[in-house]
C-alpha positions as protocol buffer text, in pm:
chain_id: "A"
residue {
  index: 1
  type: UNK
  ca { x: 10840 y: 8300 z: -7921 }
}
residue {
  index: 2
  type: UNK
  ca { x: 10438 y: 8200 z: -7964 }
}
residue {
  index: 3
  type: UNK
  ca { x: 10284 y: 7977 z: -8178 }
}
residue {
  index: 4
  type: UNK
  ca { x: 9916 y: 8004 z: -8257 }
}
residue {
  index: 5
  type: UNK
  ca { x: 9885 y: 8358 z: -8170 }
}
residue {
  index: 6
  type: UNK
  ca { x: 9550 y: 8551 z: -8095 }
}
residue {
  index: 7
  type: UNK
  ca { x: 9647 y: 8860 z: -8017 }
}
residue {
  index: 8
  type: UNK
  ca { x: 9630 y: 9179 z: -8198 }
}
residue {
  index: 9
  type: UNK
  ca { x: 9810 y: 9234 z: -8524 }
}
residue {
  index: 10
  type: UNK
  ca { x: 10143 y: 9447 z: -8497 }
}
residue {
  index: 11
  type: UNK
  ca { x: 10370 y: 9566 z: -8144 }
}
residue {
  index: 12
  type: UNK
  ca { x: 10178 y: 9551 z: -7835 }
}
residue {
  index: 13
  type: UNK
  ca { x: 10339 y: 9746 z: -7557 }
}
residue {
  index: 14
  type: UNK
  ca { x: 10232 y: 9536 z: -7251 }
}
residue {
  index: 15
  type: UNK
  ca { x: 10292 y: 9590 z: -6872 }
}
residue {
  index: 16
  type: UNK
  ca { x: 10618 y: 9661 z: -6788 }
}
residue {
  index: 17
  type: UNK
  ca { x: 10748 y: 9776 z: -7087 }
}
residue {
  index: 18
  type: UNK
  ca { x: 10735 y: 9451 z: -7253 }
}
residue {
  index: 19
  type: UNK
  ca { x: 10644 y: 9421 z: -7641 }
}
residue {
  index: 20
  type: UNK
  ca { x: 10479 y: 9186 z: -7800 }
}
residue {
  index: 21
  type: UNK
  ca { x: 10514 y: 9135 z: -8165 }
}
residue {
  index: 22
  type: UNK
  ca { x: 10241 y: 8912 z: -8359 }
}
residue {
  index: 23
  type: UNK
  ca { x: 10152 y: 8845 z: -8708 }
}
residue {
  index: 24
  type: UNK
  ca { x: 9799 y: 8700 z: -8758 }
}
residue {
  index: 25
  type: UNK
  ca { x: 9575 y: 8612 z: -9042 }
}
residue {
  index: 26
  type: UNK
  ca { x: 9247 y: 8511 z: -9092 }
}
residue {
  index: 27
  type: UNK
  ca { x: 9339 y: 8153 z: -9067 }
}
residue {
  index: 28
  type: UNK
  ca { x: 9233 y: 8048 z: -8718 }
}
residue {
  index: 29
  type: UNK
  ca { x: 9534 y: 7788 z: -8655 }
}
residue {
  index: 30
  type: UNK
  ca { x: 9840 y: 8004 z: -8680 }
}
residue {
  index: 31
  type: UNK
  ca { x: 10015 y: 8313 z: -8606 }
}
residue {
  index: 32
  type: UNK
  ca { x: 10281 y: 8356 z: -8432 }
}
residue {
  index: 33
  type: UNK
  ca { x: 10447 y: 8576 z: -8211 }
}
residue {
  index: 34
  type: UNK
  ca { x: 10805 y: 8722 z: -8043 }
}
residue {
  index: 35
  type: UNK
  ca { x: 10828 y: 8862 z: -7669 }
}
residue {
  index: 36
  type: UNK
  ca { x: 11070 y: 9123 z: -7647 }
}
residue {
  index: 37
  type: UNK
  ca { x: 11197 y: 9168 z: -7296 }
}
residue {
  index: 38
  type: UNK
  ca { x: 11132 y: 9613 z: -7221 }
}
residue {
  index: 39
  type: UNK
  ca { x: 11545 y: 9699 z: -7190 }
}
residue {
  index: 40
  type: UNK
  ca { x: 11574 y: 9604 z: -7563 }
}
residue {
  index: 41
  type: UNK
  ca { x: 11212 y: 9746 z: -7719 }
}
residue {
  index: 42
  type: UNK
  ca { x: 11397 y: 10087 z: -7802 }
}
residue {
  index: 43
  type: UNK
  ca { x: 11664 y: 9894 z: -7947 }
}
residue {
  index: 44
  type: UNK
  ca { x: 11409 y: 9666 z: -8217 }
}
residue {
  index: 45
  type: UNK
  ca { x: 11490 y: 9781 z: -8588 }
}
residue {
  index: 46
  type: UNK
  ca { x: 11228 y: 9588 z: -8787 }
}
residue {
  index: 47
  type: UNK
  ca { x: 10966 y: 9344 z: -8760 }
}
residue {
  index: 48
  type: UNK
  ca { x: 10916 y: 9066 z: -9144 }
}
residue {
  index: 49
  type: UNK
  ca { x: 10543 y: 8894 z: -9130 }
}
residue {
  index: 50
  type: UNK
  ca { x: 10663 y: 8614 z: -9362 }
}
residue {
  index: 51
  type: UNK
  ca { x: 10374 y: 8457 z: -9341 }
}
residue {
  index: 52
  type: UNK
  ca { x: 10109 y: 8379 z: -9072 }
}
residue {
  index: 53
  type: UNK
  ca { x: 10340 y: 8090 z: -8979 }
}
residue {
  index: 54
  type: UNK
  ca { x: 10720 y: 8281 z: -9013 }
}
residue {
  index: 55
  type: UNK
  ca { x: 10743 y: 8596 z: -8825 }
}
residue {
  index: 56
  type: UNK
  ca { x: 11089 y: 8769 z: -8825 }
}
residue {
  index: 57
  type: UNK
  ca { x: 11198 y: 9035 z: -8581 }
}
residue {
  index: 58
  type: UNK
  ca { x: 11558 y: 9213 z: -8592 }
}
residue {
  index: 59
  type: UNK
  ca { x: 11723 y: 9368 z: -8279 }
}
residue {
  index: 60
  type: UNK
  ca { x: 12022 y: 9519 z: -8134 }
}
residue {
  index: 61
  type: UNK
  ca { x: 12178 y: 9345 z: -7865 }
}
residue {
  index: 62
  type: UNK
  ca { x: 12573 y: 9420 z: -7732 }
}
residue {
  index: 63
  type: UNK
  ca { x: 12591 y: 9654 z: -8012 }
}
residue {
  index: 64
  type: UNK
  ca { x: 12510 y: 9348 z: -8276 }
}
residue {
  index: 65
  type: UNK
  ca { x: 12217 y: 9328 z: -8501 }
}
residue {
  index: 66
  type: UNK
  ca { x: 12030 y: 9032 z: -8360 }
}
residue {
  index: 67
  type: UNK
  ca { x: 11739 y: 8798 z: -8610 }
}
residue {
  index: 68
  type: UNK
  ca { x: 11469 y: 8647 z: -8401 }
}
residue {
  index: 69
  type: UNK
  ca { x: 11260 y: 8416 z: -8571 }
}
residue {
  index: 70
  type: UNK
  ca { x: 10940 y: 8254 z: -8470 }
}
residue {
  index: 71
  type: UNK
  ca { x: 10801 y: 7993 z: -8685 }
}
residue {
  index: 72
  type: UNK
  ca { x: 10471 y: 7741 z: -8670 }
}
residue {
  index: 73
  type: UNK
  ca { x: 10481 y: 7436 z: -8850 }
}
residue {
  index: 74
  type: UNK
  ca { x: 10140 y: 7210 z: -8749 }
}
residue {
  index: 75
  type: UNK
  ca { x: 10166 y: 6935 z: -8548 }
}
residue {
  index: 76
  type: UNK
  ca { x: 9999 y: 6580 z: -8663 }
}
residue {
  index: 77
  type: UNK
  ca { x: 9660 y: 6694 z: -8536 }
}
residue {
  index: 78
  type: UNK
  ca { x: 9622 y: 6903 z: -8857 }
}
residue {
  index: 79
  type: UNK
  ca { x: 9535 y: 6794 z: -9214 }
}
residue {
  index: 80
  type: UNK
  ca { x: 9810 y: 6733 z: -9446 }
}
residue {
  index: 81
  type: UNK
  ca { x: 9632 y: 7024 z: -9649 }
}
residue {
  index: 82
  type: UNK
  ca { x: 9802 y: 7256 z: -9344 }
}
residue {
  index: 83
  type: UNK
  ca { x: 10129 y: 7140 z: -9357 }
}
residue {
  index: 84
  type: UNK
  ca { x: 10153 y: 7170 z: -9687 }
}
residue {
  index: 85
  type: UNK
  ca { x: 10046 y: 7485 z: -9706 }
}
residue {
  index: 86
  type: UNK
  ca { x: 10293 y: 7564 z: -9457 }
}
residue {
  index: 87
  type: UNK
  ca { x: 10589 y: 7453 z: -9690 }
}
residue {
  index: 88
  type: UNK
  ca { x: 10433 y: 7654 z: -9950 }
}
């Protein structure tokens, strides 16, 4: 999982067939991503763009649906405003 992602929006197939799922907004201080191994890419079901700091991905692993969630909470170098926006 990645935070402060600056890659393209959505699903990007990388070399080797791996997939990078991202959600990027106009906020240059946010964006998260989930990197999925090539052997699981065709088993990815749904992506949830909850916010520019929360992303969830459903995929099937060993016959069960797994939800992977990436969350980026601003560190202490950000203002209290950015932190409170995250909690809202």
